[in-house]
Structures are given as C-alpha cells and as structure tokens.
FIDO-466055 format. One record per residue (C-alpha): residue in three letters; y, z, x. Coordinates in pm, whole numbers. Layout:
FIDO-466055
PT  aa      Y      Z      X
PT Ala      Y      Z      X
...
This chain:
FIDO-466055
PT  aa      Y      Z      X
PT Unk  -6250   2819   -604
PT Unk  -6494   2869   -318
PT Unk  -6550   3233   -226
PT Unk  -6796   3173     58
PT Unk  -6611   3084    378
PT Unk  -6946   2988    538
PT Unk  -6876   2645    388
PT Unk  -6602   2630    650
PT Unk  -6813   2706    956
PT Unk  -6684   2963   1199
PT Unk  -6319   2940   1095
PT Unk  -6209   3266    938
PT Unk  -5836   3285   1020
PT Unk  -5568   3028    936
PT Unk  -5209   3029   1061
PT Unk  -4974   2890    795
PT Unk  -4638   2770    928
PT Unk  -4376   2664    676
PT Unk  -4008   2741    630
PT Unk  -4053   2749    252
PT Unk  -4169   3096    144
PT Unk  -4321   2959   -178
PT Unk  -4548   2723     18
PT Unk  -4650   3001    258
PT Unk  -4736   3237    -27
PT Unk  -4917   2970   -231
PT Unk  -5122   2857     71
PT Unk  -5202   3218    155
PT Unk  -5320   3288   -199
PT Unk  -5543   2977   -209
PT Unk  -5694   3047    132
PT Unk  -5744   3419     66
PT Unk  -5937   3337   -250
PT Unk  -6154   3103    -43
PT Unk  -6239   3387    194
PT Unk  -5998   3319    480
PT Unk  -5771   3562    658
PT Unk  -5420   3425    693
PT Unk  -5129   3471    928
PT Unk  -4784   3350    821
PT Unk  -4488   3213   1016
PT Unk  -4159   3086    880
PT Unk  -4051   2890   1187
PT Unk  -4175   2741   1511
PT Unk  -4081   3031   1737
PT Unk  -4262   3283   1516
PT Unk  -4561   3050   1492
PT Unk  -4592   3027   1869
PT Unk  -4558   3404   1909
PT Unk  -4830   3464   1649
PT Unk  -5051   3192   1797
PT Unk  -5024   3330   2151
PT Unk  -5124   3679   2031
PT Unk  -5409   3557   1807
PT Unk  -5529   3230   1960
PT Unk  -5889   3347   1992
PT Unk  -5904   3431   1621
PT Unk  -5710   3138   1472
PT Unk  -5943   2856   1374
PT Unk  -5688   2635   1198
PT Unk  -5311   2588   1193
PT Unk  -5141   2438    888
PT Unk  -4805   2320   1011
PT Unk  -4500   2189    824
PT Unk  -4341   1896   1006
PT Unk  -3979   1953    905
PT Unk  -3848   2299    983
PT Unk  -3517   2426   1116
PT Unk  -3515   2484   1491
PT Unk  -3840   2353   1634
PT Unk  -4003   2075   1436
PT Unk  -4369   2100   1344
PT Unk  -4454   1829   1596
PT Unk  -4280   2026   1873
PT Unk  -4474   2337   1773
PT Unk  -4797   2134   1766
PT Unk  -4741   2015   2125
PT Unk  -4670   2372   2242
PT Unk  -4986   2500   2071
PT Unk  -5187   2231   2251
PT Unk  -5054   2353   2586
PT Unk  -5213   2688   2501
PT Unk  -5541   2556   2360
PT Unk  -5613   2183   2346
PT Unk  -5892   2197   2088
PT Unk  -5688   2369   1816
PT Unk  -5752   2234   1468
PT Unk  -5420   2141   1306
PT Unk  -5326   1999    969
PT Unk  -4971   1869    941
PT Unk  -4791   1876    609
PT Unk  -4464   1742    475
PT Unk  -4283   1689    150
PT Unk  -4112   1383    292
PT Unk  -4401   1142    328
PT Unk  -4699   1042    531
PT Unk  -4493    793    733
PT Unk  -4377   1092    939
PT Unk  -4730   1133   1075
PT Unk  -4876    839   1265
PT Unk  -5232    969   1244
PT Unk  -5535    745   1218
PT Unk  -5723   1008   1018
PT Unk  -5547   1089    691
PT Unk  -5744   1414    658
PT Unk  -5516   1569    921
PT Unk  -5213   1538    692
PT Unk  -5135   1698    356
PT Unk  -4854   1567    138
PT Unk  -4652   1841    -36
PT Unk  -4670   1923   -317
PT Unk  -5047   1928   -300
PT Unk  -5326   1984   -550
PT Unk  -5552   2278   -466
PT Unk  -5866   2065   -448
PT Unk  -5699   1814   -211
PT Unk  -5572   2102      3
PT Unk  -5916   2259     31
PT Unk  -6090   1924     87
PT Unk  -5858   1846    379
PT Unk  -5918   2190    526
PT Unk  -6293   2148    499
PT Unk  -6284   1802    662
PT Unk  -6073   1922    955
PT Unk  -6282   2234   1007
PT Unk  -6603   2031    993
PT Unk  -6475   1759   1228
PT Unk  -6655   1759   1562
PT Unk  -6475   1904   1864
PT Unk  -6446   1562   2033
PT Unk  -6255   1422   1735
PT Unk  -6020   1721   1737
PT Unk  -5953   1686   2110
PT Unk  -5887   1309   2075
PT Unk  -5641   1359   1787
PT Unk  -5469   1636   1983
PT Unk  -5442   1416   2295
PT Unk  -5270   1153   2081
PT Unk  -4997   1400   1985
PT Unk  -4980   1581   2318
PT Unk  -4912   1253   2498
PT Unk  -4618   1174   2271
PT Unk  -4766    896   2060
PT Unk  -4563   1006   1760
C-alpha cells in the first residue's frame, strides 16, 4: 500500500459517499493507509452538506450511483453547480452500463480490488483539469 500521498498530487482529502457502511469504512481504511484524509456521507443530502462546508479541501469525491433519496448522478450534478472542476469517481455494484462515460477510469465496479481502486483514484487525480471539466460538462448537461 502506498504511504506517500505525493503520488496523488495535491489531493489530500476524499469525500466517500455510499449508503453501505461497509463500503464507506473499507474505502476509508484503504485511503487512510495511502495517506489521504477522508470525509464520509451515507446519502446525497449529507454529501452535499459536507461538500459545501469543505469544497476547498476536497480533491476527490467517490460517489455511489444507487442510493436511497438522491441518486449519485443527482448528487454529482449538484456538486458541479458548486464547483465544476470537481474530480469524481462513480461506483456501483450493478454494472458499468449505468455510467455512460467514455473514460472507464471514472467508474469503479463494486466489489473492487484494492489495486484497481487505487489505480482508478490515481488516474482521476492525475487527469488534467481540461479532461475533468469536459467529463463534468457531459454529466452536468444531462448526457446520462
């Protein structure tokens, strides 16, 4: 496991949003061991509250697609209204067909292997800002 978060650029804090407590805790443990600070939310409303309060510190959001109340895609669109260059990885246990993304690195299939999880995180964090903004425009404009 990587201990040096410098591998991940300037991102130090990750918001993990999942209605399954096991996934939240597992993700938190993996990311903490890699040197990240984590914030946890169990639903969309909590995620948006946490994001609004910490948007300047959050470098990445890991967002479950299927949650009670607001879906992950609804939360994603709301986050983009706050900050349009937010780095987001979507995840689901139901299949990649839920995410019409050109770049597969922006999606993690649950259950995930630790190395795949960390590789996706590294790719998204290291993606240039223009790529992030383009992917976010795709979702913000309802192409999903």
